[in-house]
Each structure stands twice: as structure tokens, then as C-alpha cells.
DRENZAKOL-159027 format. One record per atom (N, C-alpha, C): residue in one letter; atom name; x, z, y. Coordinates in pm, whole numbers, plus 50000, padded with zeros to 5 digits. Layout:
BEGIN
+------+------+-------+-------+-------+
: resn : name :    px :    pz :    py :
+------+------+-------+-------+-------+
:    A :   CA :     X :     Z :     Y :
...
+------+------+-------+-------+-------+
***
This chain:
BEGIN
+------+------+-------+-------+-------+
: resn : name :    px :    pz :    py :
+------+------+-------+-------+-------+
:    M :    N : 27641 : 93545 : 53606 :
:    M :   CA : 27593 : 93632 : 53556 :
:    M :    C : 27595 : 93725 : 53681 :
:    A :    N : 27589 : 93700 : 53832 :
:    A :   CA : 27496 : 93813 : 53897 :
:    A :    C : 27357 : 93758 : 53950 :
:    E :    N : 27339 : 93652 : 53786 :
:    E :   CA : 27185 : 93613 : 53801 :
:    E :    C : 27137 : 93706 : 53749 :
:    S :    N : 27252 : 93731 : 53593 :
:    S :   CA : 27200 : 93747 : 53474 :
:    S :    C : 27148 : 93950 : 53540 :
:    F :    N : 27254 : 93964 : 53557 :
:    F :   CA : 27219 : 94126 : 53616 :
:    F :    C : 27104 : 94165 : 53742 :
:    F :    N : 27034 : 94085 : 53789 :
:    F :   CA : 27002 : 94105 : 53880 :
:    F :    C : 26859 : 94082 : 53845 :
:    G :    N : 26763 : 93980 : 53681 :
:    G :   CA : 26689 : 93916 : 53688 :
:    G :    C : 26669 : 94139 : 53588 :
:    S :    N : 26779 : 94119 : 53532 :
:    S :   CA : 26781 : 94256 : 53400 :
:    S :    C : 26728 : 94374 : 53510 :
:    L :    N : 26781 : 94433 : 53640 :
:    L :   CA : 26705 : 94525 : 53710 :
:    L :    C : 26613 : 94504 : 53758 :
:    K :    N : 26519 : 94402 : 53745 :
:    K :   CA : 26480 : 94372 : 53802 :
:    K :    C : 26372 : 94442 : 53703 :
:    Q :    N : 26335 : 94309 : 53582 :
:    Q :   CA : 26263 : 94393 : 53529 :
:    Q :    C : 26228 : 94517 : 53446 :
:    E :    N : 26377 : 94540 : 53454 :
:    E :   CA : 26409 : 94665 : 53389 :
:    E :    C : 26368 : 94788 : 53460 :
:    R :    N : 26413 : 94776 : 53589 :
:    R :   CA : 26399 : 94934 : 53648 :
:    R :    C : 26296 : 94896 : 53758 :
:    V :    N : 26325 : 94830 : 53822 :
:    V :   CA : 26279 : 94797 : 54018 :
:    V :    C : 26114 : 94713 : 54015 :
:    Q :    N : 26076 : 94610 : 53896 :
:    Q :   CA : 25974 : 94548 : 53932 :
:    Q :    C : 25789 : 94610 : 53904 :
:    W :    N : 25780 : 94744 : 53891 :
:    W :   CA : 25699 : 94768 : 53853 :
:    W :    C : 25671 : 94927 : 53962 :
:    Q :    N : 25784 : 95025 : 54051 :
:    Q :   CA : 25792 : 95106 : 54103 :
:    Q :    C : 25781 : 95037 : 54238 :
:    N :    N : 25668 : 95158 : 54348 :
:    N :   CA : 25710 : 95166 : 54434 :
:    N :    C : 25718 : 95259 : 54515 :
:    Y :    N : 25901 : 95226 : 54540 :
:    Y :   CA : 26005 : 95319 : 54649 :
:    Y :    C : 25887 : 95361 : 54759 :
:    Q :    N : 25950 : 95503 : 54778 :
:    Q :   CA : 25871 : 95526 : 54976 :
:    Q :    C : 26034 : 95512 : 55098 :
:    P :    N : 26106 : 95590 : 55073 :
:    P :   CA : 26219 : 95565 : 55112 :
:    P :    C : 26305 : 95496 : 55067 :
:    R :    N : 26384 : 95425 : 55207 :
:    R :   CA : 26479 : 95344 : 55120 :
:    R :    C : 26634 : 95435 : 55013 :
:    F :    N : 26616 : 95521 : 55086 :
:    F :   CA : 26721 : 95609 : 54997 :
:    F :    C : 26673 : 95658 : 54848 :
:    E :    N : 26550 : 95659 : 54772 :
:    E :   CA : 26497 : 95656 : 54611 :
:    E :    C : 26533 : 95541 : 54594 :
:    A :    N : 26508 : 95444 : 54643 :
:    A :   CA : 26521 : 95299 : 54588 :
:    A :    C : 26712 : 95288 : 54525 :
:    Q :    N : 26772 : 95344 : 54726 :
:    Q :   CA : 26932 : 95359 : 54679 :
:    Q :    C : 26960 : 95407 : 54512 :
:    Q :    N : 26903 : 95542 : 54525 :
:    Q :   CA : 26952 : 95624 : 54391 :
:    Q :    C : 26849 : 95568 : 54277 :
:    N :    N : 26778 : 95567 : 54231 :
:    N :   CA : 26729 : 95463 : 54147 :
:    N :    C : 26787 : 95426 : 54114 :
:    I :    N : 26873 : 95285 : 54192 :
:    I :   CA : 26977 : 95150 : 54199 :
:    I :    C : 27141 : 95170 : 54097 :
:    L :    N : 27143 : 95339 : 54147 :
:    L :   CA : 27270 : 95319 : 54184 :
:    L :    C : 27219 : 95444 : 54030 :
:    N :    N : 27130 : 95478 : 53994 :
:    N :   CA : 27141 : 95499 : 53841 :
:    N :    C : 27109 : 95457 : 53702 :
:    Y :    N : 27090 : 95366 : 53820 :
:    Y :   CA : 27049 : 95246 : 53635 :
:    Y :    C : 27157 : 95179 : 53614 :
:    I :    N : 27271 : 95152 : 53727 :
:    I :   CA : 27355 : 95116 : 53750 :
:    I :    C : 27473 : 95225 : 53665 :
:    S :    N : 27474 : 95316 : 53664 :
:    S :   CA : 27619 : 95368 : 53576 :
:    S :    C : 27578 : 95420 : 53505 :
:    M :    N : 27413 : 95564 : 53461 :
:    M :   CA : 27395 : 95511 : 53342 :
:    M :    C : 27374 : 95486 : 53273 :
:    F :    N : 27336 : 95424 : 53328 :
:    F :   CA : 27260 : 95250 : 53180 :
:    F :    C : 27300 : 95151 : 53174 :
:    Y :    N : 27286 : 95088 : 53292 :
:    Y :   CA : 27390 : 94947 : 53297 :
:    Y :    C : 27533 : 94945 : 53194 :
:    N :    N : 27606 : 95034 : 53224 :
:    N :   CA : 27793 : 94981 : 53264 :
:    N :    C : 27802 : 95065 : 53154 :
:    S :    N : 27711 : 95169 : 53070 :
:    S :   CA : 27718 : 95327 : 52917 :
:    S :    C : 27650 : 95215 : 52834 :
:    R :    N : 27557 : 95222 : 52830 :
:    R :   CA : 27469 : 95220 : 52773 :
:    R :    C : 27430 : 95080 : 52685 :
:    R :    N : 27361 : 94983 : 52815 :
:    R :   CA : 27359 : 94855 : 52820 :
:    R :    C : 27398 : 94770 : 52700 :
:    L :    N : 27369 : 94680 : 52617 :
:    L :   CA : 27513 : 94524 : 52565 :
:    L :    C : 27451 : 94457 : 52579 :
:    H :    N : 27581 : 94401 : 52621 :
:    H :   CA : 27573 : 94273 : 52648 :
:    H :    C : 27703 : 94202 : 52542 :
:    S :    N : 27608 : 93998 : 52492 :
:    S :   CA : 27585 : 93960 : 52408 :
:    S :    C : 27758 : 93881 : 52508 :
:    Y :    N : 27721 : 93846 : 52595 :
:    Y :   CA : 27857 : 93793 : 52700 :
:    Y :    C : 28042 : 93875 : 52642 :
:    L :    N : 28004 : 94054 : 52600 :
:    L :   CA : 28136 : 94123 : 52609 :
:    L :    C : 28092 : 94146 : 52490 :
:    G :    N : 28028 : 94069 : 52331 :
:    G :   CA : 28074 : 94069 : 52219 :
:    G :    C : 27956 : 94139 : 52190 :
:    Y :    N : 27881 : 94208 : 52222 :
:    Y :   CA : 27742 : 94330 : 52204 :
:    Y :    C : 27831 : 94455 : 52221 :
:    Q :    N : 27897 : 94492 : 52324 :
:    Q :   CA : 27923 : 94603 : 52351 :
:    Q :    C : 27906 : 94661 : 52531 :
:    S :    N : 27896 : 94751 : 52568 :
:    S :   CA : 27850 : 94787 : 52743 :
:    S :    C : 27963 : 94763 : 52860 :
:    P :    N : 27954 : 94738 : 52935 :
:    P :   CA : 28118 : 94725 : 52997 :
:    P :    C : 28212 : 94892 : 52991 :
:    N :    N : 28125 : 94971 : 53011 :
:    N :   CA : 28270 : 95086 : 52982 :
:    N :    C : 28293 : 95051 : 52813 :
:    Q :    N : 28241 : 95049 : 52745 :
:    Q :   CA : 28344 : 95035 : 52561 :
:    Q :    C : 28439 : 94909 : 52598 :
:    Y :    N : 28404 : 94775 : 52719 :
:    Y :   CA : 28492 : 94679 : 52707 :
:    Y :    C : 28576 : 94733 : 52759 :
:    E :    N : 28545 : 94763 : 52851 :
:    E :   CA : 28691 : 94810 : 52965 :
:    E :    C : 28756 : 94875 : 52845 :
:    Q :    N : 28729 : 95077 : 52801 :
:    Q :   CA : 28809 : 95103 : 52684 :
:    Q :    C : 28874 : 95019 : 52628 :
:    N :    N : 28792 : 94981 : 52548 :
:    N :   CA : 28823 : 94832 : 52429 :
:    N :    C : 29023 : 94785 : 52494 :
:    M :    N : 28958 : 94727 : 52691 :
:    M :   CA : 29079 : 94660 : 52682 :
:    M :    C : 29212 : 94750 : 52749 :
:    A :    N : 29182 : 94880 : 52810 :
:    A :   CA : 29270 : 94918 : 52787 :
:    A :    C : 29407 : 94957 : 52710 :
:    K :    N : 29308 : 94933 : 52557 :
:    K :   CA : 29358 : 95005 : 52472 :
:    K :    C : 29482 : 94943 : 52451 :
:    L :    N : 29407 : 94785 : 52416 :
:    L :   CA : 29496 : 94656 : 52392 :
:    L :    C : 29624 : 94665 : 52453 :
:    E :    N : 29626 : 94687 : 52599 :
:    E :   CA : 29710 : 94702 : 52755 :
:    E :    C : 29814 : 94757 : 52667 :
:    K :    N : 29759 : 94931 : 52648 :
:    K :   CA : 29821 : 95024 : 52677 :
:    K :    C : 29918 : 94952 : 52528 :
:    A :    N : 29878 : 94910 : 52354 :
:    A :   CA : 29923 : 94879 : 52245 :
:    A :    C : 29985 : 94757 : 52232 :
:    A :    N : 29954 : 94694 : 52414 :
:    A :   CA : 30087 : 94589 : 52410 :
:    A :    C : 30164 : 94592 : 52462 :
+------+------+-------+-------+-------+
***
């Protein structure tokens, strides 16, 4: 899973970027993770849901049980 994540990060965000300060790179990557990867990007492993959607659905199932 980690290899898949870093492959996606490289292809979708950092491959063609030229970051000057390290802080700029950190902010860009954090933005990618929190604003896109976890909230909107669909994952086949999770049944074509985003990680946030998957977590919400699992929490609902746990409450119902």
C-alpha cells in the first residue's frame, strides 16, 4: 500500500514540481494528502471510495452493530 501511495504522490503531485524551500514542498504534499488523496481520490481497494468515505461508512456500521 505504501508503494502505491508514494507512486501516486509522485505521479500526481511532485514529479514536475520545482520546490525552492523545503517548507513549500511539505505544504504542497500535506495539501495533496488532506485535500485530495484522503477526501476525493477513489481507491479500488476500498471499493472505489475515498479513505474518508470508507472511514465514515465503517463508523456507521460500528454504531449500527
